[in-house]
C-alpha positions in Angstrom: 74.0 58.2 -27.5 74.2 61.2 -29.7 77.2 63.8 -29.3 76.7 67.5 -28.3 77.9 69.9 -30.6 81.7 70.2 -30.6 82.5 67.3 -28.7 83.3 65.1 -32.1 87.5 65.5 -32.8 88.7 68.6 -35.0 91.3 68.3 -37.2 93.5 70.5 -34.9 92.0 68.9 -31.6 91.7 65.0 -30.5 90.8 64.2 -27.3 93.2 61.0 -26.1 91.8 59.1 -23.0 94.2 56.4 -21.2 92.1 54.2 -19.0 93.6 52.0 -16.3 93.1 51.3 -12.7 94.6 52.7 -9.7 93.8 53.0 -6.2 91.7 56.0 -4.5 92.0 56.9 -1.2 88.9 58.4 0.7 89.5 60.1 3.7 86.6 58.8 6.1 87.7 61.0 9.0 89.7 58.0 10.5 93.3 57.9 10.6 93.4 55.0 7.8 90.3 56.0 5.4 89.1 53.6 2.7 90.7 52.1 -0.5 88.9 51.7 -3.4 90.2 50.1 -6.4 88.3 51.5 -9.8 88.8 53.2 -13.1 90.9 56.3 -13.9 91.3 58.6 -16.8 93.9 60.7 -17.9 93.0 63.3 -20.7 95.2 64.6 -23.0 94.8 66.7 -26.4 96.7 65.7 -29.3 97.4 68.9 -31.8 98.4 67.4 -34.8 101.4 65.7 -33.0 101.7 67.8 -30.1 100.1 66.3 -26.8 98.7 68.8 -24.3 97.6 67.5 -20.6 94.1 68.6 -20.0 94.9 70.3 -16.9 98.1 72.1 -18.4 97.8 75.8 -17.9 100.0 76.4 -21.2 97.2 78.6 -22.9 99.2 79.0 -26.5 98.0 77.4 -29.7 95.0 75.6 -28.1 91.2 75.2 -28.7 89.6 75.7 -25.4 86.2 75.7 -26.6 86.7 72.4 -28.3 88.6 71.2 -24.8 86.1 72.3 -22.9 83.3 70.9 -24.6 85.2 67.4 -24.5 85.1 67.7 -20.7 81.6 68.5 -20.5 80.9 64.9 -22.3 82.9 63.3 -19.9 81.3 64.6 -17.2 78.0 63.9 -18.7 78.5 60.5 -19.1 78.9 60.4 -15.1 82.8 60.4 -14.9 84.2 62.7 -11.9 86.8 65.3 -12.2 89.4 64.4 -9.5 89.8 68.2 -8.7 86.4 67.9 -7.6 86.7 65.3 -5.3 87.6 67.0 -2.0 88.3 63.7 0.4 89.6 61.7 -2.3 93.2 61.1 -3.4 95.5 59.1 -5.8 99.0 57.8 -5.7 101.4 60.5 -6.8 102.4 60.4 -10.3 99.4 58.4 -11.1 98.7 60.9 -14.0 94.8 61.2 -12.9 92.4 63.3 -14.2 88.9 61.4 -13.9 87.5 59.0 -11.8 85.0 56.7 -13.8 83.3 55.3 -10.4 84.1 56.6 -7.1 82.6 53.6 -5.4 84.6 51.1 -7.7 81.1 49.2 -8.8 82.2 46.8 -11.6 78.9 47.0 -13.3 79.4 50.6 -13.6 83.1 50.0 -14.6 82.0 47.4 -17.2 79.2 49.8 -18.6 81.9 52.1 -19.4 84.0 49.7 -21.0 81.3 48.0 -22.8 79.0 51.3 -24.1 81.0 54.4 -23.3 84.4 53.7 -25.0 83.1 52.6 -28.4 81.0 55.7 -28.3 83.8 57.8 -27.9 85.8 56.2 -30.4 83.2 56.7 -32.7 83.4 60.4 -32.3 86.8 60.2 -33.3 88.4 60.0 -29.5 91.7 58.2 -29.2 91.1 55.7 -26.2 94.0 53.9 -24.8 93.0 50.7 -22.6 95.8 49.8 -20.1 96.6 45.9 -21.2 96.2 45.4 -17.3 93.4 46.8 -16.9 90.4 44.6 -15.1 87.5 45.7 -16.6 87.7 44.7 -20.4 84.3 43.5 -21.8 84.1 40.6 -24.7 82.7 41.6 -28.0 79.0 41.4 -28.2 79.5 38.9 -31.0 81.4 36.4 -29.2 79.6 33.2 -29.4 77.5 31.9 -26.7 77.0 27.9 -26.0 75.0 25.9 -24.1 75.8 22.2 -22.7 73.6 19.6 -20.5 75.4 16.6 -19.7 74.2 13.5 -17.8 75.2 13.5 -13.9 77.6 10.3 -13.5 76.3 10.4 -9.6 72.7 10.4 -10.5 71.6 8.8 -14.4 68.2 10.5 -13.8 69.9 13.9 -13.2 71.8 16.4 -15.4 74.2 18.8 -15.0 74.1 22.0 -17.1 76.7 24.8 -18.7 76.2 28.2 -20.4 78.9 30.2 -21.2 80.7 32.2 -23.9 83.6 31.2 -26.5 86.6 33.1 -26.1 90.0 32.8 -28.2 88.6 29.5 -29.1 88.2 28.3 -25.2 85.0 27.6 -23.8 84.5 29.4 -20.3 81.4 28.4 -18.4 79.7 31.4 -17.1 77.3 29.7 -14.6 79.8 29.8 -11.5 80.0 34.1 -12.1 76.2 33.8 -12.5 75.8 31.9 -9.4 78.3 34.1 -7.5 76.0 37.2 -8.1 73.1 34.9 -6.8 74.9 34.5 -3.7 76.0 38.4 -3.3 72.5 39.7 -4.6 70.3 37.4 -3.1 68.2 37.5 -6.1 69.9 38.2 -10.0 66.5 40.2 -10.3 67.4 43.0 -7.6 70.5 43.9 -9.8 67.7 44.8 -12.5 66.0 47.1 -10.4 68.6 50.2 -10.5 68.8 52.1 -13.8 72.1 50.3 -14.6 72.8 49.8 -18.4 74.0 46.4 -17.9 75.1 43.9 -15.7 78.7 42.6 -15.4 79.1 38.5 -15.6 83.0 37.7 -15.0 84.7 35.7 -17.6 88.3 35.4 -16.6 90.8 38.0 -14.5 90.3 40.9 -16.7 87.4 40.0 -19.1 83.6 40.5 -18.5 80.6 40.2 -20.3 77.9 42.5 -20.1 74.5 41.4 -20.3 71.6 44.0 -20.7 69.0 44.4 -17.1 65.9 43.1 -18.7 67.7 39.8 -20.2 69.4 39.2 -17.0 66.2 39.6 -15.3 64.4 36.8 -17.4 67.7 34.5 -16.8 67.3 34.9 -13.2 63.9 33.5 -13.4 65.1 30.4 -15.0 68.5 30.1 -13.2 66.8 30.5 -9.7 64.7 27.7 -10.3 67.9 25.2 -10.5 70.4 27.0 -8.2 71.0 24.8 -4.9 73.1 27.2 -2.8 76.9 26.2 -2.5 76.4 23.6 -5.5 77.1 23.6 -9.1 73.8 23.8 -11.7 72.3 20.3 -11.9 68.6 19.2 -11.9 66.6 16.1 -12.4 65.5 15.1 -16.0 62.2 16.2 -15.4 63.4 19.9 -15.4 64.6 19.4 -18.8 62.1 22.0 -20.3 64.3 24.8 -18.5 67.1 24.2 -20.9 64.4 25.1 -23.6 63.6 28.3 -21.7 67.3 29.3 -21.1 68.2 29.2 -24.4 65.1 31.2 -25.2 65.9 33.9 -23.0 69.8 34.2 -23.8 69.6 33.8 -27.4 68.2 37.5 -28.7 69.3 36.7 -32.4 72.5 39.2 -32.0 74.7 36.6 -30.5 75.0 32.9 -32.0 73.7 30.0 -29.8 76.0 26.9 -30.3 74.6 23.5 -28.4 77.5 21.4 -27.3 76.0 19.1 -24.8 74.1 15.8 -25.3 71.5 16.1 -27.9 69.1 13.6 -26.3 68.7 16.0 -23.1 68.0 18.7 -25.4 65.6 16.9 -27.6 63.6 16.1 -24.3 63.8 19.4 -23.1 62.3 21.3 -26.1 59.5 18.0 -26.7 58.1 18.3 -22.9 58.1 22.1 -23.1 56.4 22.1 -26.4 54.0 19.3 -25.3 52.4 16.7 -27.7 52.8 17.8 -31.4 49.4 18.6 -33.1 49.5 15.5 -35.5 49.1 13.5 -31.6 46.6 15.5 -30.9 44.4 13.5 -32.6 46.0 10.1 -31.4 43.9 7.1 -33.0 41.6 5.3 -30.6 43.0 2.1 -29.8 41.0 -1.0 -31.3 39.7 -2.4 -28.2 38.0 0.6 -26.6 34.4 0.6 -26.7 33.8 4.5 -26.6 33.8 7.5 -28.7 36.3 10.0 -27.3 35.6 13.6 -27.6 38.4 15.4 -29.1 39.6 17.1 -25.9 39.6 13.5 -24.5 42.0 12.5 -27.6 44.1 15.6 -26.5 44.3 14.2 -23.0 45.4 10.9 -24.2 47.9 12.2 -26.5 49.3 14.0 -23.4 49.3 10.9 -21.2 51.0 9.6 -24.1 53.4 12.2 -24.6 54.6 12.2 -20.9 55.0 8.2 -20.9 57.3 8.6 -24.2 59.7 11.2 -22.0 59.5 9.3 -18.5 57.9 12.0 -16.8 54.9 11.6 -14.7 51.8 14.0 -14.9 48.8 15.1 -13.3 45.4 14.9 -15.1 43.4 17.8 -13.3 40.4 17.9 -15.3 37.4 19.4 -14.0 34.9 16.4 -12.3 32.9 14.7 -14.9 34.9 15.2 -18.2 36.1 11.9 -18.2 39.8 11.0 -16.4 38.7 8.0 -16.1 38.1 6.9 -19.9 41.1 9.0 -20.9 43.0 6.9 -18.5 41.6 3.4 -19.4 42.4 4.6 -23.1 46.0 5.1 -22.1 46.2 1.8 -20.5 45.1 0.3 -23.6 47.0 1.5 -26.0 50.1 0.7 -23.9 48.6 -3.2 -24.3 47.9 -2.8 -28.1 51.8 -1.4 -28.5 53.3 -4.1 -26.7 54.3 -2.2 -23.8 52.3 -3.3 -21.3 54.4 -6.4 -20.0 53.9 -5.7 -16.6 50.4 -4.6 -15.0 49.0 -1.1 -14.7 48.1 -0.4 -11.1 45.3 1.9 -10.3 45.2 3.0 -6.8 41.9 4.5 -5.7 39.4 5.0 -2.6 37.8 2.2 -1.3 34.5 3.0 -2.3 35.5 3.3 -5.8 37.0 0.2 -6.3 33.8 -1.2 -7.9 33.5 1.6 -10.4 36.8 1.1 -11.8 35.8 -2.5 -11.9 32.6 -1.8 -13.9 34.3 1.1 -16.2 36.7 -0.9 -17.4 34.9 -3.6 -18.2 32.5 -1.5 -20.0 35.1 0.4 -22.0 37.8 -2.3 -22.6 36.5 -5.5 -21.8 39.7 -7.0 -23.8 42.1 -6.1 -20.6 42.3 -8.9 -17.5 41.6 -6.9 -14.4 42.8 -8.6 -11.0 41.4 -7.1 -7.7 43.5 -7.0 -4.6 40.8 -6.1 -2.1 39.1 -8.0 0.4 40.2 -10.7 3.6 41.5 -13.1 1.0 43.4 -10.6 -1.2 47.0 -12.1 -0.4 45.8 -15.5 -2.0 45.8 -13.0 -5.3 49.0 -12.1 -4.9 51.2 -14.6 -7.1 49.0 -14.1 -9.9 48.3 -10.4 -9.9 51.8 -9.8 -12.0 49.8 -11.7 -14.8 46.8 -9.4 -15.2 46.6 -6.1 -17.7 45.3 -3.7 -14.8 45.4 -4.4 -10.8 43.2 -2.5 -8.7 43.6 -2.0 -5.1 43.3 1.1 -2.5 45.2 3.4 -0.5 44.7 1.6 2.9 46.0 -1.7 1.6 48.9 -0.3 -0.2 49.6 1.4 3.4 48.7 -1.9 4.8 50.8 -4.5 2.8 53.3 -2.0 1.2 56.0 -5.0 1.2 53.9 -7.5 -0.8 53.1 -4.8 -3.2 56.1 -3.4 -3.5 57.7 -6.7 -4.7 55.1 -6.2 -7.7 56.7 -4.3 -10.6 54.2 -2.5 -12.6 54.2 -0.6 -15.9 52.4 2.4 -15.0 50.6 3.5 -11.4 47.9 5.5 -11.4 46.7 7.1 -8.1 43.1 8.0 -8.5 41.9 10.8 -6.4 45.4 11.5 -5.9 45.0 14.2 -3.3 44.7 11.4 -0.6 48.1 11.3 -0.7 48.1 15.5 -0.1 50.1 14.6 3.3 53.3 13.4 2.5 54.0 12.0 5.8 51.0 10.0 5.7 51.5 6.0 5.5 49.8 5.8 2.1 52.2 8.7 0.9 55.1 7.2 2.1 53.7 3.6 0.4 52.7 4.5 -3.1 56.4 6.2 -3.3 57.8 2.9 -2.7 55.8 1.2 -5.4 58.3 0.0 -8.5 56.7 2.0 -11.2 58.1 2.9 -14.9 55.9 5.9 -15.0 53.1 7.3 -12.7 50.1 9.0 -13.4 47.5 11.3 -11.0 44.1 11.9 -11.1 42.8 14.4 -9.4 40.5 17.3 -10.5 41.7 19.5 -7.1 45.5 18.8 -6.8 45.7 21.8 -4.6 42.7 21.9 -1.7 44.1 24.2 1.1 47.7 24.8 0.4 50.7 24.8 -2.1 52.3 21.9 -0.1 49.8 19.9 -1.3 51.1 20.7 -4.9 54.5 19.6 -3.7 53.6 16.2 -2.5 51.7 15.1 -5.6 55.0 16.1 -7.7 57.2 14.6 -5.2 55.4 11.4 -5.9 55.4 11.8 -9.8 58.6 13.7 -10.5 61.0 13.7 -7.4 63.3 16.5 -7.5 61.2 18.6 -9.7 60.1 21.2 -6.9 63.0 20.5 -4.8 62.8 19.0 -1.3 60.2 20.2 1.3 61.8 22.8 3.2 63.2 24.3 -0.2 60.1 24.3 -1.8 58.2 26.2 1.4 60.9 29.0 1.5 61.1 29.4 -2.4 57.6 29.0 -3.3 55.0 28.5 -0.7 55.9 31.1 1.9 56.5 33.9 -0.8 53.2 33.2 -2.7 50.9 32.4 0.0 52.0 35.2 2.9 53.3 37.7 0.6 51.3 37.2 -2.7 54.8 37.1 -4.5 53.8 37.6 -8.2 57.1 36.5 -9.2 57.3 33.4 -7.5 53.9 32.5 -8.9 55.1 32.4 -12.3 58.4 30.4 -11.7 56.1 27.9 -9.9 53.5 28.0 -13.0 56.5 27.6 -15.6 57.7 24.8 -13.5 54.9 22.9 -13.3 53.3 23.6 -16.4 54.5 20.7 -18.7 53.1 18.2 -16.3 49.9 19.3 -14.8 46.9 19.4 -17.7 43.7 21.2 -16.5 40.5 21.7 -19.0 37.3 23.1 -17.3 33.8 22.3 -18.4 33.3 25.9 -19.7 36.5 25.6 -22.1 35.6 22.1 -23.6 32.3 21.0 -22.9 29.8 24.0 -23.9 27.5 21.6 -24.2 26.6 21.1 -21.0 23.8 22.8 -19.3 24.0 25.9 -17.0 24.8 25.5 -13.5 23.2 28.2 -11.3 25.0 29.0 -8.0 22.7 29.9 -5.0 23.4 31.1 -1.5 20.3 30.6 0.6 20.6 32.3 4.0 18.4 31.6 7.0 18.1 33.7 10.2 19.1 32.3 13.8 16.2 33.2 16.4 15.1 32.5 19.9 16.5 29.6 22.0 18.7 28.5 18.9 20.6 31.8 18.6 20.8 32.3 22.1 22.4 28.7 22.4 24.9 30.0 19.2 25.6 33.3 21.2 26.4 31.3 24.5 28.5 28.7 22.8 30.6 31.2 20.6 31.3 33.8 23.7 32.7 31.1 26.2 34.8 29.7 22.9 36.1 32.8 22.1 37.6 33.3 25.3 38.9 29.9 25.4 40.5 30.5 22.0 42.0 33.8 23.1 43.6 32.3 26.0 44.8 29.5 24.3 46.5 31.9 21.6 48.1 33.9 24.4 49.2 30.9 26.0 50.7 28.8 22.9 50.6 30.7 19.9 48.2 30.6 16.7 50.2 27.3 15.6 49.7 25.9 18.7 45.8 26.4 19.4 44.9 24.5 16.6 42.8 21.8 18.2 41.0 24.6 20.4 40.1 26.9 17.1 38.7 23.8 15.2 36.7 22.5 18.4 35.2 25.8 18.8 34.2 26.3 15.1 32.8 22.7 14.9 30.6 23.3 18.0 29.2 26.5 16.3 28.9 24.8 12.9 27.0 21.9 14.6 24.7 24.8 16.4 23.6 26.2 12.9 22.8 22.5 11.5 20.5 21.6 14.2 20.8 21.7 18.2 20.4 18.0 18.4 24.0 17.7 17.3 25.7 19.7 19.9 26.4 17.8 23.2 25.4 19.2 26.8 22.7 20.1 28.7 22.0 23.4 27.0 21.6 21.9 23.7 19.0 19.7 24.5 16.8 22.4 25.8 16.3 23.7 22.4 13.9 22.6 20.0 13.8 23.2 16.3 16.1 24.1 13.4 16.2 27.1 11.2 18.1 25.7 8.5 16.7 22.4 9.2 13.0 23.9 8.2 14.2 25.8 5.2 15.5 22.4 3.5 12.5 20.8 4.6 10.3 23.0 3.0 12.5 23.3 -0.3 12.1 19.6 -0.6 8.6 19.5 -0.3 8.2 22.0 -2.8 10.7 21.2 -5.4 9.8 17.4 -5.3 6.4 17.4 -6.8 7.9 20.0 -9.5 9.8 17.1 -10.7 13.4 18.0 -9.4 15.5 15.4 -8.4 17.7 16.2 -5.4 21.3 15.9 -3.9 21.8 16.8 -0.1 25.4 16.7 0.9 26.4 17.1 4.6 29.6 16.6 6.7 27.8 15.2 9.3 26.4 11.8 9.0 24.1 12.6 12.3 22.4 15.8 10.3 21.7 13.1 7.6 20.0 11.0 9.9 18.0 13.9 11.2 17.2 15.0 7.9 16.0 11.7 7.0 13.7 11.9 9.8 12.3 15.0 9.0 11.8 13.8 5.2 9.9 10.6 6.3 7.6 12.5 8.5 6.4 14.3 5.6 6.3 11.4 3.6 9.1 12.1 1.1 10.9 8.8 -0.1 14.7 9.1 -0.4 18.1 7.0 -0.1 21.0 7.6 1.7 25.0 6.8 1.5 27.4 7.4 4.2 30.8 5.8 5.2 28.4 3.4 6.8 26.4 2.3 3.7 27.4 -1.9 3.5 26.1 -2.0 -0.4 27.4 1.0 -1.7 25.8 0.3 -5.2 22.4 -0.3 -3.8 21.3 3.3 -3.0 23.0 4.5 -6.3 21.1 2.4 -8.4 17.9 3.1 -6.7 18.3 6.9 -7.2 19.7 6.6 -10.7 16.3 4.2 -11.8 14.0 6.7 -10.3 12.6 4.5 -7.3 13.9 7.7 -5.0 14.0 11.2 -5.6 16.1 12.6 -3.0 19.5 11.1 -2.2 21.1 12.1 1.2 25.0 12.1 0.9 27.8 12.5 3.3 30.6 14.5 1.6 33.3 12.1 2.6 31.6 9.1 1.0 29.8 10.7 -1.7 32.1 13.6 -3.0 34.2 11.5 -5.5 33.5 8.4 -8.1 29.7 8.9 -8.3 28.0 9.8 -11.7 24.3 11.1 -10.4 23.4 12.9 -13.7 19.5 11.9 -12.8 19.8 14.6 -10.4 19.2 18.4 -11.2 19.2 20.1 -7.9 22.0 19.9 -5.2 22.1 21.3 -1.8 25.0 21.6 0.6 23.6 21.6 3.9 26.4 22.6 5.5 29.8 24.5 4.1 33.1 23.0 4.2 36.5 24.5 4.6 37.4 22.8 1.2 35.7 24.5 -1.7 37.3 21.9 -3.8 35.3 19.1 -1.8 32.1 21.0 -2.4 32.7 21.5 -5.9 33.3 17.6 -6.4 30.3 16.9 -4.6 28.7 19.4 -7.0 29.8 17.5 -10.0 28.4 14.6 -9.2 25.5 16.0 -10.9 26.9 18.6 -13.6 29.2 16.3 -15.6 29.4 14.6 -19.3 25.6 13.2 -19.9 23.7 16.1 -17.6 21.0 17.3 -20.2 19.2 19.5 -17.4 20.2 22.8 -16.1 21.5 22.1 -12.6 20.7 24.1 -9.6 22.9 24.5 -6.6 22.1 25.8 -3.3 24.3 26.8 -0.4 22.4 26.8 2.9 24.1 29.1 5.2 23.3 31.2 8.3 23.1 34.5 8.5 25.9 36.3 10.2 27.4 33.0 11.4 30.8 31.3 11.2 29.3 29.6 8.2 28.8 32.6 6.3 32.5 33.7 7.5 33.4 30.4 6.1 32.7 31.0 2.6 35.2 33.9 2.4 37.9 31.4 3.7 36.7 29.1 0.5 36.7 31.9 -1.8 40.7 32.4 -0.6 41.4 28.6 -1.3 39.9 28.7 -4.5 42.0 31.5 -5.8 45.3 30.0 -4.3 44.2 26.6 -6.9 42.9 29.0 -9.9 46.4 31.0 -9.2 48.6 28.2 -10.0 45.8 25.8 -12.5 44.2 28.7 -14.3 46.9 31.3 -13.8 44.2 33.5 -11.6 45.7 36.4 -9.6 48.2 35.1 -6.4 46.4 35.3 -3.1 47.7 34.9 0.4 46.9 32.0 2.6 47.7 31.8 5.9 45.2 31.9 9.1 45.9 35.1 11.3 45.0 35.7 14.6 42.6 38.5 12.9 40.7 35.6 11.0 40.0 33.4 14.2 38.3 36.8 15.6 36.4 37.3 12.4 35.1 33.5 12.4 34.2 33.8 16.2 32.1 37.6 15.7 29.0 37.8 17.2 25.9 37.2 14.8 24.8 40.4 12.9 
């Protein structure tokens, strides 16, 4: 702060301040009033050894201009002359001229000690501070220290300290910071005012002042570790927060000394920084029968990096970028390094067991593979532990949980890991019981509907990283999904960033041909339109009544049933039960589809058609046969899954009808160049996975993706919800904008609105 003219001490007149604490009595109109302990100032002027009180009425030999200038600078610094406080008084004989902070705000009082007192002294003022003054501040040069020590009660956790060294003593400041959290609710709330500093208690009389901007950064770190009523502690996988904490608090002016466990610190920086560049080009294992692309080498290096630091991870690459190949390479490296003394277990969808078996045989023929599947599976239990790789399924892990939990594994891989997105499902509970040193999730869609699914995956790979479920809901899910809280979104991103690797096709596979997304709208007319409106009106009335009686949360079944029937009408009235539907013949959307296929196949197009309704695929099949168009079909009831796949890939059929559930994952169908989604689904990730059966590594032709939508219907309105859910996933994985994500009564009314 620059001094106004005449403020500095002169040879004749030197301002002298005495800073001390006393009680300010505030008359609030009651008999007792309020008492505020705060900082007081007595102002004297030294005239070459002769001290005169500022309010002394004598005038002889005084420089009144200099004295008035000194008074003005004090008042300009925010202190208040006691004579101007009509409703306040101090103890008789206290010798008070000014009050520093009428409300006794500790941050303002410490700010006065830290900033104002040094400035006045630099101007030649004499400032005497009472030894018992309770708002003294430590020197800006006082050294800081950080420490992390293993938690004796939980070996996989660590305790954290951050403090200052004062007079040779180390003082942990985290308890004081936690006290601020308790009182302020959020440290960042202390930074929204114009205050110059925030005071953190060091001892009974001394404080450390922290600039608000730095405290705001610090609060973002601390709030992720803080558990109300507990000391700062965290699971080992939260070690990267140490690196973030040190970077936040260390501004170059204050030295920062590490006094804790160096192993924890090294792990913190290693995980936070990711694999070293030299590791980014990890050498292919000798037994690998494939050439890895550069981004795949980086993915394998990342998996090795997490294994080295005993952390789990989610490989979340786009569909078709080779998550299977990267995982097989990772397992083979473990084998050739001698670390695979237990098997690697792969848990996958039932439909993908054969795919994993073929890929392992193709890319790593040197690995021995045991299949835990089929009616005679239990006869193989005694020898499972002798294989390099064991492949099983989510239903069998749930069914035979005790048998499989007794087999220790080196690496546990969950393929299509969104299968455990429901934390309470039997499969999710069963995989958490498996005895594994290291865990990896493979999922191009770790967030399909809401952030609770991401928490479920992390509760498996790195328990404790995101806290308990209720804590996560309060700290992240509700603020982000319901309020669009950018601060909480950034905090969640920072927490999960070291443990998620996601690459998009656009970024790492620019050689892939173009994918064109097209929405084909069709209008309903005649009896089909009338059927839609009659069902809609009745369903909307029923849903409103249910919401009125049970609220939005208790009306889920009624809402979903109404939407299902309307979606069925859009697809084909023959899907709808009831006499009224049986009287309606013809489907506008089916007619459009059959015309599209009839036109495209003669042009050399090879087409995948997806629907969630197996019955709808049957109706499409009938229509294609009537037009003489050969095709194959894959649903959950197809006995030999590989047969239609081979027929399509071998060119013996140009149209492939696939149910979204049976064919949305694990297929490589690069022979196709056209994808048609007959009916939209809530989950955009599921549709994206289906599309990526064709648009993946190996595709050489442009891919056209058609969404068939009934104009103005529930289908078109579902597209808005799809975009919303996609933004939620992108906000975490690709650092997009934060959305809000809760279905409201207004949303329901919009979904059930009349046709345009």
